[in-house]
N, C-alpha and C positions, 0 to 999 in steps of 0.2 A: 504494500500500500504506500502511495506517495506521502511524503511528509508535508508537502505544500502542494495544493491543487488550486489553480486559478482558472476560472472559466468565464470568458467574455466580461471581464472586469472593466468598469467604467466609473468615472467621477466627474460630475459637472458642478461648477461653482457659479452661483449668481453674483455678478459684479455690478454694483450701482453705477449709473451714469450721472454725472453732474457737470453742468456748464459753469464756467468761471463767472465771478462777479456776484453782486447782491441778488440780481434777478435769478441767476442760476441756483443760488443758495435757497432762496424762498421757494422756487419751483421744486427743488430737490426735497425740501421739508414737507411740502404739501402733497406732491405727487411724484413719487420715486419711479424711475425707470431702470430696468436691469437688462444686462445682456448675459448670455450663458457662455461660460468658458469651459471647454472640455479639457481637463487636465490629464485624464487618462481615458483612452479610447479602445474599448473592446479587446483587451489583451488576455491571452490564455497561455499558461505554461504549467509544468509540473516539475517538482524537485524531489528527488528520492532521499531516503534517510542516509545521512553521512556525506552527502554531496556538499562541495564548496563551490558556489556559483557567483560569478561577478555580475553586477547589475550596473550597466554603463549608460550614460547619456549626458548631453550638455546641460548647462544650467537651465532650469525651467522645463525639462523634458518630461517630468512626472515621476522621477525616481522616489523622492521623499514622500510624495502623495501616495504612491503605491505601497511603500513600506508602512505608512500610517494606517492604510486599510488592512494590510496583512497582520498588523499588531492590534487592531481593534480601536485605534485612536479616533478614526473617522469612519463614517458609514459610507459604503459604496453607493453610487447612484444606480448601478445595475451590475448584473453578473453575480457569480458565487465564488466564495473563498472558503477553503478548508485548510487549517493549519494544525498539525498534530491531532487530526481527527475532530477538531472543534471549529465552530464558527466564530471568528475573532471578535466581531462586534458585540456578541453576547457577553464576552468578558467573564466567563465562568472561572472560578478559582482554579479548576483543573487545567484550564487553558493558560492562565497567567503563570502557573507553576512550571509550564513547559517551554516558555519563550522568554527572550530578553531582547531589548532594543538598546543599542549603544549609539549615541550620536556624538560625533567628535566635538561639536560646538556647544554641547549641553553638559551639565554636570549634576550628579545626584548627591555627591558627598558634601557635608556641611563644611563651609570654608574655614571656620575658626576652630573646629574640633579635630582631634586626631581621627584619621580614617577608620581606625579600629572601632571608635564609638558609632560611626555611621554603619559599619558592618554589623554591629550588635543589634542596631535597629532593624536592619534588613533581616537578620536571623529571626528576630521576634515576629516580624511581619509574615515570614514564610513558615513559622513554627519549627525552626531547626533546633533540635536539642543542643545544649551547651557542649557536650562532648563531641557531637558531630560537627558543630560549628568550629571548634578548635581544630579538628582534623582537616576540614575543608580549607580553612584559612591557612594552615601550615602548608598544605599541598599546593595551593595557588600561589602562596608567597614564594615557595621554592621555584615554581615554574616561571614566575614573573621577576625573580631576583629582587624582591622587595624587603629583604631582611633589614630590620631596624627602622623601616620607613613608616610603618602603620601607626606608630606611637607619636609621630610628629603631627602638628596641625597641618591640614591640607594646604593652607596658604604658604607653608614653608617648603613644600615639595616643588621640584622642578616640573616643567610641563610634561616631560616624558614620564616621570614618576606618578604624577596625578593621573595621566591617562591609564597607566598600569593599574593604579588603585581603583579607577572607575571600572575597568574591566573586571577586577576582582569582585567588586561590589555587584556588578551585573551578573556574574557567573556563580555567585555564592550558593544559589539554590539549584545549581547544576541543571540548567535548562537543556532541552533537547534541540531547540531551534534558536539560532543566533541571528538577529537582524542587525547588521553593522553599517551605520551611515557615516562614512568618512572617519574611521577610527584612528587614522594616523594624521589627521588634519593638524598642520602647524608644527609637527614634531620634526626634530633634526634627523639626519640620515641614520645615525646609530639607534635612536629611539624607534624609528620606523622599522628597522631590521629586527629589533628586539620584539616589537609587537607582532610582526609577521611570524617570527619563529614560535612565539607563544601560541598564536592562533592555529598554526600548523600542528603543534604538539597537542593542543586541546582537542582538535578535531580527531587526531589519531587515537588519543587516549580514551575519549568519551563517545566517539562516533557521532559527534554533533553535526547537525545540518546548519550550514552557514550561507546566508545571502548577504553579499558584501557590495557596497557602493564605495567608490573612491575615485578621486581625480588623479591620484598617483598610480600610474600604470604599473609601477613596480609591485604594488600591492596585488594587483590582478594577476600579473604574470607569475608571481611567486606562489600564489595560493590557489588559483582557479584554472581548471582545465576547460570549463564551460562558461560561456558568457551569454547574458541577455542584453540586447541593445534596444534602448527605447529612444524614440525621436518624436518630438511634438505629440507626446502622449500615446504613440503607437509602437508596438513591439515590431522591430524591423529585422531582428536576427535572434535566433536561439540555437546555439550549437557550439562546436569545439573552437576554442580560441585560436589554435594553430591553423585550423582550416580557414578561419576568417583572415588571418595574416597572409596565408599563402594565396588566397583569392584576391586580396587587395594590395599585394606587394608585387607588382609585375616587374620590379627591377631590383637590383642589388647595388650596394655601395662597395666600391673597390678602392682600397687604400694602398698606395704605393710609396715605397721609399726607394728613390732612384740613386744611382751612383753619381749622377751629375744633373743639374737642372735642365729642363727641357722647355722650349717655348710653348705657350698655350695652343698655338695653331697646330703644332705637331700632335699634342695630346688629344685635341678635340676629335680626331678621327676614331678614337677608341671608345668614346662615350661622352656624355654630358659632363663638363667640368664643374664640380661643386666647390672645390677650393684648391689653391696652389700656394704652398708656403715653402719657398726654397726647393729642396729636393723631395718634399712630402706633397703627394698629390691625392686628391679624393675625387673619384669619378662615379657617376651614376650610369649603370649599364642595364639595358633591358634584359630580362631573364632569358628570353629567346635567343639573344645574341651573346650571352655571357661566355660560353665555351669558345666561340670564334674570337671574341675580343681578347680574352685572356691569352689564347694561343698567339695572337698577333702581337700583344704587348711583350710577351716573353721573347718572341723572335726579334723584335725591333729595338727594345730598350734594355739598358743595363739595370736590372731590378735587384735591389738588395733585400727587400722584404715586401710581402704582399698579404693583405687581409681582405677577405670577402665576407660581408655581413648583410643581414637584413636591415631595411630602414627602421628607424625608431618606431616602436609600437604606437606612441602618441600620434605620430604622423599618419599612420595607417588608419587608426580609429577616427582621427579628425577628418580624413578624406571620406570615410563612410558617412559621417554626420553631415558633411557638406553636401553630399549627394542626397541625403535624406531617405535612402532606400538601399536595398541589397540587390 
């Protein structure tokens, strides 16, 4: 049975229309007019137990609105949702015990209290016995490398430590389903890597289902094999991440270190020149022409080193969103 099932889900918001000036204000007060905004349009997908799925889209695409419907924070305008066998908007205790929502720009820990005090409140809310509470805190503290940090006021923690403590609080009741909205937002590179490693280990250890949104593509490539792409409220792709990259990356980047500098007009015959810095050259070569171009380069030029790579993931995903379709 699927852990998350979404069928023809939609959300429409009424937005008030108001003209500027005093006349517009008076008219708006006595006779309001509205227009309908479709934030989410007829999307359907399923996520199996233990899957880690990336949920991608530009700002305003409908990602957070979808997550809020999946967690029961807002009611859908149409369609059906089942999460862990429950209807989210009914918000039964049995449902709330199985899910968690972590938003990188929000916090649940009390600012002036040690994180441990907030964790004790969470334990009381979820009815976790004291002995089990201590065991879970010790386990998650070990996984998150938070030794000695939970006794400090939250305001004294670094941003990365606060994010880890927020994760600990959100996972204290050992949910089956994790909805993560920008969990590494604002963190430095080392803190991002640490959070990714924790999520990977948590998924492995507890077989948790994770739906992850992030503008850091490193989060997606490190954790997710499957991605959902949403654009203007519509689901435009549901499938393997590498399949998407292969489909929308018809070229390769070729980096060369030459024995001596070469003029641009000579290098241009091998591909599109992306950058030349002294003896270092970066070319864009169509995939269909790659073998022929590499053979010709090696025959014509004195090459000290060569690297062939895919274009950046961000560039590929951005091209998909610019097109607005697959």
